C-alpha positions in Angstrom: -0.5 12.3 15.8 -2.7 15.2 15.8 -5.0 14.8 12.7 -7.3 12.0 12.5 -6.8 9.3 9.9 -9.9 9.0 8.0 -10.8 5.3 7.0 -13.3 3.7 4.6 -14.5 0.0 5.2 -15.4 -2.1 2.3 -16.9 -5.7 3.2 -20.0 -7.6 2.0 -20.6 -8.9 5.4 -22.3 -6.5 7.6 -21.3 -7.9 10.7 -17.6 -7.6 9.7 -18.1 -3.8 8.8 -19.9 -2.9 12.3 -17.4 -5.0 14.0 -14.3 -3.3 12.5 -16.0 0.1 12.9 -16.5 -0.6 16.6 -13.0 -1.5 17.0 -11.6 1.5 15.3 -14.0 3.9 17.2 -12.0 3.3 20.2 -9.0 4.8 18.9 -8.9 8.4 19.0 -6.7 9.0 16.0 -9.1 7.1 13.7 -12.2 8.1 12.0 -14.5 5.8 9.9 -15.9 8.2 7.5 -17.4 5.7 5.0 -18.7 2.2 5.0 -19.7 0.1 1.9 -21.0 -3.5 1.4 -20.1 -3.7 -2.3 -17.1 -2.4 -4.6 -19.7 -0.7 -7.0 -21.4 1.2 -4.0 -17.9 2.3 -2.5 -17.1 3.8 -5.8 -20.4 5.6 -6.1 -19.8 6.8 -2.4 -16.4 8.3 -3.3 -17.5 10.0 -6.4 -20.2 11.8 -4.3 -17.7 12.4 -1.3 -16.8 15.8 -0.2 -13.1 16.6 -0.1 -12.9 17.0 3.7 -14.3 13.7 4.1 -12.4 11.5 1.4 -10.7 8.7 3.2 -7.0 8.5 3.4 -7.1 4.7 3.9 -9.5 2.1 2.6 -9.9 -1.4 4.2 -10.9 -3.7 1.5 -12.1 -7.3 1.6 -11.1 -9.6 -1.1 -14.1 -12.0 -1.6 -16.8 -9.8 -2.4 -19.6 -10.3 -5.1 -20.1 -9.0 -7.7 -17.2 -7.3 -7.8 -14.2 -8.9 -5.8 -11.6 -6.9 -3.9 -8.9 -6.9 -6.5 -11.2 -5.7 -9.1 -12.0 -2.9 -7.0 -8.5 -2.2 -6.1 -7.6 -2.1 -9.9 -10.2 0.6 -10.3 -9.4 2.6 -7.2 -5.5 2.5 -8.1 -6.6 3.9 -11.6 -9.0 6.9 -10.4 -7.7 7.5 -6.9 -4.0 6.9 -6.9 -3.3 8.5 -3.7 -5.7 6.4 -1.5 -3.9 4.0 0.4 -5.2 0.5 0.5 -4.9 -2.3 3.0 -6.5 -5.7 1.8 -8.4 -7.8 4.3 -8.6 -11.4 3.5 -9.0 -14.9 5.2 -6.9 -16.3 2.6 -3.4 -15.5 3.2 -1.1 -17.0 0.5 2.0 -16.2 -1.4 0.3 -15.8 -4.5 -2.2 -13.4 -3.3 0.5 -11.3 -1.7 2.5 -11.2 -4.9 -0.7 -9.8 -7.0 -1.3 -7.5 -4.1 2.2 -5.9 -4.5 1.6 -5.6 -8.5 -1.5 -3.7 -7.6 0.3 -1.3 -5.4 -1.7 -2.1 -2.0 -0.1 -0.8 1.0 -0.6 -3.8 3.4 -2.3 -7.0 3.6 -4.0 -8.2 6.9 -5.4 -11.7 7.5 -9.0 -11.2 9.2 -7.8 -13.1 12.2 -5.1 -10.6 12.9 -5.0 -9.3 16.5 -6.2 -5.8 17.5 -2.3 -4.7 18.0 -1.5 -5.6 14.7 -4.5 -4.2 13.0 -4.0 -1.1 14.8 -0.1 -0.7 14.0 -0.8 -1.7 10.2 -3.3 1.5 9.9 -0.6 3.7 11.5 2.2 2.6 9.5 0.3 2.9 6.2 -0.8 6.3 7.1 2.7 7.5 8.0 4.9 5.4 5.7 2.7 4.2 2.9 3.4 0.6 3.5 3.3 -2.2 6.2 5.0 -5.4 5.8 5.4 -8.1 8.6 8.4 -10.3 8.8 6.1 -13.0 7.6 5.3 -11.1 4.6 8.6 -10.1 3.7 9.5 -13.9 4.0 6.4 -14.6 1.6 7.4 -12.1 -0.8 11.2 -13.2 -1.0 9.4 -16.8 -1.5 7.1 -15.6 -4.3 10.1 -13.7 -6.0 12.3 -16.8 -6.1 10.8 -17.5 -9.4 12.3 -15.6 -12.2 9.3 -15.6 -14.1 7.3 -14.0 -11.4 10.1 -11.6 -10.9 9.9 -10.5 -14.4 6.0 -10.3 -14.2 6.2 -7.9 -11.4 9.0 -5.7 -12.7 9.7 -5.6 -16.4 12.7 -3.5 -16.7 14.5 -2.6 -19.9 17.4 -0.8 -17.9 18.8 -1.6 -14.5 18.9 1.4 -11.9 22.1 3.4 -11.8 23.9 3.7 -8.6 22.8 7.1 -7.8 19.1 5.8 -8.3 19.7 3.1 -6.2 21.3 5.7 -3.5 17.8 7.7 -3.8 15.6 4.5 -3.7 17.3 3.4 -0.5 16.6 6.8 1.0 13.1 6.6 0.0 12.8 3.1 1.6 14.1 4.9 4.7 11.1 7.5 4.6 13.3 10.3 3.6 11.8 13.5 2.1 13.2 14.7 -1.3 15.0 17.5 0.7 16.4 15.1 3.3 17.7 13.0 0.4 19.1 15.9 -1.2 21.2 16.9 1.9 22.4 13.2 2.5 23.7 13.0 -1.5 24.7 16.7 -1.7 22.6 17.3 -4.7 19.4 19.5 -5.3 15.9 18.4 -4.3 15.0 18.8 -8.1 17.6 16.3 -8.9 16.3 13.9 -6.3 12.9 14.0 -8.0 14.3 13.6 -11.3 16.2 10.3 -10.0 12.8 9.2 -8.1 10.8 9.7 -11.3 13.2 7.9 -13.2 13.5 5.0 -11.0 9.5 4.7 -11.1 9.7 4.6 -14.8 12.5 1.8 -15.0 10.7 -0.4 -12.2 7.4 0.4 -13.8 6.1 1.1 -10.3 2.8 2.9 -9.7 3.7 4.6 -6.5 6.3 4.5 -3.5 4.8 1.1 -2.7 6.3 -0.3 -5.7 9.7 1.4 -5.2 10.0 -0.2 -1.7 9.1 -3.8 -2.8 11.4 -3.6 -5.6 14.2 -2.4 -3.3 13.3 -5.3 -0.9 13.1 -8.2 -3.6 16.4 -6.9 -5.2 18.1 -6.8 -1.9 18.8 -3.1 -2.3 17.2 -2.4 1.0 16.2 -4.6 4.0 13.3 -3.7 6.4 14.8 -5.5 9.3 
């Protein structure tokens, strides 16, 4: 990987900010371009940020005041949909993971994660737009065992067609539109049409939503 991954850190604990920055600075492919100790400060920084310095990934703490991490993520997803977000939290619960998925967050990392997992998650999110551990997968399936929760996550009026499912499977395998077109013997334009139709049916905000839908509906398994 030649280009540096630009990272923003958002946490109301200065020690955490400095510690994470120090850890990431040892990786030649990472560049911490922004730090903020509050959600509103981060939003202000983004508005003033030059395009070349705009972060690719934001690592966001959940427990912050006065604006918590989830409130911040809702605003970020609305204003900056292409910004990939990794949630950092000490509270690693199934309900939190479910809410994170609904928001379209790319990954969820406990603050006590080891360095190897931390680095791997950032690389995977940068490359694929999403990172789930096996534990995340099990927790998500557990969360989705409740039909009411499944409905709240994906309120669909119409099921995906078989062709849309084919496209979704290949999206989950990180195939581009051109690669999907070649595999399914259709045009890239038709692939994009199927992709958009699937997103509309699922009610997903982005590719993360498509992947989650595929996992919880046994269309695709990350294992």
